[in-house]
ZAMARGU-4260 file (C-alpha; in steps of 0.2 Angstrom, whole numbers, plus 5000, padded with zeros to 4 digits):
<rodrens>
0) 4927/4826/4989 | 4921/4844/4988 | 4906/4838/4977 | 4903/4825/4991 | 4902/4840/5004
5) 4891/4850/4993 | 4880/4836/4991 | 4879/4833/5010 | 4876/4851/5013 | 4862/4851/5000
10) 4853/4836/5008 | 4854/4845/5024 | 4845/4861/5016 | 4861/4870/5017 | 4860/4883/5004
15) 4873/4884/4989 | 4878/4901/4982 | 4872/4904/4965 | 4883/4909/4951 | 4888/4926/4952
20) 4883/4939/4939 | 4896/4944/4926 | 4896/4962/4931 | 4902/4958/4949 | 4917/4969/4955
25) 4934/4959/4953 | 4949/4962/4963 | 4959/4970/4949 | 4944/4982/4945 | 4944/4987/4963
30) 4962/4990/4964 | 4961/5001/4947 | 4946/5011/4954 | 4954/5014/4970 | 4970/5020/4962
35) 4960/5032/4951 | 4952/5039/4967 | 4968/5040/4978 | 4974/5057/4981 | 4990/5049/4987
40) 4995/5045/4969 | 4991/5063/4964 | 5003/5069/4978 | 5016/5056/4972 | 5015/5063/4954
45) 5016/5081/4961 | 5033/5075/4970 | 5039/5068/4953 | 5035/5085/4944 | 5044/5094/4959
50) 5059/5083/4957 | 5060/5086/4938 | 5060/5105/4942 | 5075/5101/4955 | 5084/5094/4940
55) 5081/5109/4929 | 5087/5120/4943 | 5103/5109/4946 | 5107/5111/4927 | 5108/5130/4930
60) 5125/5138/4930 | 5130/5152/4942 | 5122/5169/4938 | 5135/5182/4931 | 5138/5198/4942
65) 5137/5216/4935 | 5147/5228/4945 | 5147/5247/4944 | 5160/5256/4954 | 5163/5275/4955
70) 5179/5282/4963 | 5184/5300/4968 | 5166/5307/4966 | 5169/5317/4981 | 5182/5323/4993
75) 5193/5338/4995 | 5204/5348/4984 | 5204/5342/4966 | 5192/5329/4972 | 5179/5341/4978
80) 5169/5339/4962 | 5165/5326/4949 | 5179/5331/4939 | 5191/5318/4944 | 5178/5303/4944
85) 5183/5286/4939 | 5168/5274/4934 | 5172/5256/4932 | 5159/5244/4925 | 5163/5226/4926
90) 5155/5209/4921 | 5160/5194/4932 | 5157/5175/4930 | 5161/5161/4942 | 5167/5146/4933
95) 5163/5129/4942 | 5177/5117/4943 | 5177/5099/4948 | 5161/5094/4940 | 5149/5102/4952
100) 5135/5104/4940 | 5137/5087/4934 | 5136/5080/4953 | 5121/5092/4956 | 5111/5085/4942
105) 5115/5068/4947 | 5110/5071/4964 | 5093/5079/4958 | 5090/5064/4946 | 5092/5052/4961
110) 5078/5062/4970 | 5067/5061/4955 | 5071/5042/4955 | 5066/5040/4973 | 5050/5051/4970
115) 5045/5039/4957 | 5048/5023/4967 | 5039/5032/4983 | 5024/5034/4970 | 5025/5016/4967
120) 5027/5011/4985 | 5011/5022/4988 | 5002/5013/4974 | 5006/4996/4982 | 5000/5002/4999
125) 4984/5008/4991 | 4982/4991/4982 | 4985/4982/4998 | 4972/4991/5007 | 4959/4989/4994
130) 4963/4970/4994 | 4960/4969/5012 | 4944/4978/5010 | 4939/4967/4996 | 4943/4951/5006
135) 4933/4958/5021 | 4917/4959/5010 | 4921/4942/5003 | 4922/4936/5021 | 4907/4945/5026
140) 4896/4938/5013 | 4902/4921/5017 | 4899/4923/5035 | 4881/4930/5031 | 4877/4915/5020
145) 4883/4904/5034 | 4871/4913/5046 | 4856/4912/5033 | 4860/4893/5032 | 4859/4891/5050
150) 4843/4901/5051 | 4836/4888/5038 | 4841/4873/5048 | 4834/4880/5064 | 4818/4885/5056
155) 4816/4867/5048 | 4821/4858/5064 | 4808/4870/5074 | 4795/4864/5061 | 4798/4846/5065
160) 4799/4848/5083 | 4782/4858/5083 | 4774/4843/5074 | 4781/4831/5087 | 4776/4842/5101
165) 4758/4844/5095 | 4758/4824/5093 | 4764/4823/5110 | 4779/4813/5105 | 4790/4827/5113
170) 4788/4837/5128 | 4783/4857/5126 | 4801/4861/5133 | 4808/4854/5116 | 4798/4866/5106
175) 4803/4881/5116 | 4822/4876/5114 | 4820/4875/5096 | 4811/4892/5095 | 4825/4899/5105
180) 4837/4892/5093 | 4827/4901/5078 | 4828/4917/5087 | 4847/4916/5091 | 4849/4911/5072
185) 4839/4927/5066 | 4850/4938/5078 | 4865/4931/5070 | 4858/4935/5053 | 4854/4953/5057
190) 4872/4954/5064 | 4880/4946/5049 | 4870/4958/5038 | 4877/4973/5048 | 4894/4967/5046
195) 4892/4965/5027 | 4885/4982/5026 | 4900/4989/5035 | 4912/4980/5025 | 4904/4986/5008
200) 4904/5003/5015 | 4923/5002/5019 | 4927/4995/5001 | 4917/5009/4993 | 4926/5022/5003
205) 4942/5015/4997 | 4935/5016/4980 | 4930/5034/4982 | 4912/5031/4981 | 4898/5036/4993
210) 4886/5021/4989 | 4890/5004/4997 | 4880/4996/4983 | 4894/4984/4978 | 4893/4967/4970
215) 4908/4956/4972 | 4911/4938/4966 | 4908/4929/4982 | 4915/4912/4975 | 4932/4919/4975
220) 4933/4918/4994 | 4932/4899/4993 | 4947/4898/4980 | 4964/4895/4987 | 4973/4896/4969
225) 4992/4898/4969 | 4998/4915/4962 | 5015/4919/4955 | 5025/4931/4965 | 5026/4948/4958
230) 5045/4949/4961 | 5053/4962/4972 | 5041/4975/4980 | 5044/4994/4979 | 5049/4995/4997
235) 5067/4987/4995 | 5068/4997/4980 | 5066/5013/4988 | 5079/5008/5002 | 5092/5004/4988
240) 5088/5021/4979 | 5092/5030/4996 | 5109/5021/4996 | 5112/5027/4978 | 5106/5045/4982
245) 5118/5046/4998 | 5132/5041/4986 | 5128/5055/4975 | 5127/5067/4989 | 5144/5061/4995
250) 5151/5064/4977 | 5144/5081/4977 | 5151/5086/4993 | 5169/5079/4988 | 5169/5090/4973
255) 5163/5106/4982 | 5181/5106/4990 | 5188/5113/4974 | 5188/5132/4974 | 5178/5141/4959
260) 5188/5155/4951 | 5179/5171/4946 | 5184/5181/4931 | 5179/5198/4927 | 5181/5210/4912
265) 5176/5228/4912 | 5179/5246/4906 | 5185/5261/4916 | 5181/5279/4911 | 5191/5293/4918
270) 5180/5309/4920 | 5196/5320/4918 | 5200/5319/4900 | 5187/5306/4895 | 5198/5292/4893
275) 5193/5274/4895 | 5204/5259/4899 | 5200/5240/4901 | 5199/5231/4917 | 5203/5212/4920
280) 5200/5204/4937 | 5203/5186/4943 | 5198/5179/4961 | 5199/5162/4969 | 5193/5158/4987
285) 5208/5150/4997 | 5202/5134/5006 | 5212/5138/5021 | 5198/5136/5035 | 5183/5129/5027
290) 5187/5113/5017 | 5169/5106/5017 | 5175/5092/5029 | 5160/5092/5039 | 5149/5090/5025
295) 5158/5076/5018 | 5159/5066/5034 | 5140/5069/5036 | 5137/5062/5018 | 5148/5047/5021
300) 5139/5043/5038 | 5122/5045/5028 | 5128/5032/5015 | 5132/5021/5029 | 5116/5023/5037
305) 5106/5020/5021 | 5116/5004/5019 | 5112/4998/5037 | 5093/5003/5034 | 5093/4992/5018
310) 5100/4977/5028 | 5087/4979/5041 | 5073/4981/5028 | 5078/4966/5019 | 5078/4956/5036
315) 5061/4962/5040 | 5055/4959/5022 | 5061/4941/5022 | 5054/4938/5039 | 5037/4944/5035
320) 5036/4935/5019 | 5041/4918/5028 | 5027/4922/5040 | 5015/4925/5028 | 5018/4910/5018
325) 5018/4900/5034 | 5001/4906/5038 | 4994/4903/5021 | 5000/4885/5021 | 4993/4882/5038
330) 4977/4889/5032 | 4977/4878/5017 | 4980/4862/5027 | 4965/4867/5039 | 4954/4871/5025
335) 4957/4855/5016 | 4955/4845/5032 | 4938/4853/5035 | 4931/4851/5018 | 4938/4833/5015
340) 4936/4825/5031 | 4926/4836/5044 | 4912/4843/5035 | 4907/4827/5026 | 4907/4818/5043
345) 4897/4832/5052 | 4885/4832/5037 | 4883/4813/5039 | 4881/4814/5058 | 4867/4828/5056
350) 4858/4819/5043 | 4858/4803/5053 | 4853/4812/5069 | 4839/4821/5060 | 4832/4804/5053
355) 4834/4796/5070 | 4824/4810/5078 | 4810/4808/5065 | 4810/4789/5071 | 4811/4794/5090
360) 4828/4787/5091 | 4837/4804/5097 | 4831/4818/5108 | 4831/4836/5101 | 4847/4841/5110
365) 4857/4828/5101 | 4850/4834/5084 | 4854/4852/5089 | 4872/4847/5094 | 4875/4839/5076
370) 4868/4855/5067 | 4878/4867/5078 | 4894/4857/5075 | 4890/4859/5056 | 4887/4877/5057
375) 4903/4879/5068 | 4914/4869/5055 | 4908/4881/5041 | 4912/4896/5052 | 4930/4888/5055
380) 4932/4886/5036 | 4928/4904/5033 | 4940/4909/5047 | 4953/4898/5039 | 4950/4906/5022
385) 4951/4923/5030 | 4968/4919/5036 | 4973/4912/5019 | 4968/4927/5009 | 4976/4939/5022
390) 4991/4931/5020 | 4990/4932/5001 | 4987/4950/5002 | 5003/4952/5012 | 5012/4942/5000
395) 5005/4952/4985 | 5011/4968/4994 | 5029/4961/4999 | 5032/4953/4981 | 5025/4968/4972
400) 5012/4958/4962 | 5002/4975/4959 | 5017/4987/4959 | 5021/4988/4941 | 5003/4988/4934
405) 4995/4998/4948 | 5008/5011/4948 | 5006/5015/4930 | 4987/5013/4929 | 4987/4997/4918
410) 4977/4986/4928
</rodrens>
């Protein structure tokens, strides 16, 4: 039936788009270029590097302490000079208990995992915006082609009308109306061209380029191929990772309740006589007042919060995916109806009215109405295709079609 529609359009003087050059920009190329040009991904890479430094810092052990203590260096009587001074040099080291270091490292590793997922989420968002900009160019090209076809029809019809007016077969008013239709169609062509330029400029900006001289494969807009889902998008992965991170934070706060002993060893020198003696010290904080209860309760509440947020994200994700698929299915049905039924009928009606007008069986307004219906149906098909591709972009975003390859620069 699609062939029938194209044949009818060709018979009416409707232009059929020529084959697109092999060098046309594909969606995959556009996404790859936009990712290369996106500062957002460089920022994400810096965040990953920062989180890696956080892991290195988490592995660090507590610094030792070196203490120098001088006693009896001044006073009265025998302590009035330095003869009775006692100098003690002590080296102290705090020993972490309860797996604090291991828990810190686990929490820092969770932060790095989230940073990686956030970068992937950013890549998916950049890919989504690029896909939208790319679709906008395709739609603008289709609309521009429709406007050009409308102008050609109007000019062809105006030429027929002028011949009939000159032959006194139609009144002068018919020629004026035909000229108005041509002027209106020319205005539509100019407007469509401006919209196309704006769409190309927006896509060029997305690709990090100044010049909007972008050649895209316009035939892709008229295709409604099914695409396999990419699986799970990065949004839910980030939410799940935040639950894991909250759990690691909770474990760290729990082990912080264990007191860490500090052991010290040193030497003491007695100035009076020059004798030396060893010194050994041991200290342990007593958890009488601060038992870290508040931090534990906070970490527990944050973990529960992350779990509820994941549930909400899953609900919204499922609802958005259902809505996008429903929009896509509706658009597919509408496009099929236009192509398989409405456009062939409208083409036949326009052709019949035009032939009848040549024979004097119809007036100009009847012919103009059939041609306008043909143009409006084409515009309606373009609008439905726009909805289809908008829904496809949302589905690709939600299911992570571009996530893995886009995030790793492997498109």
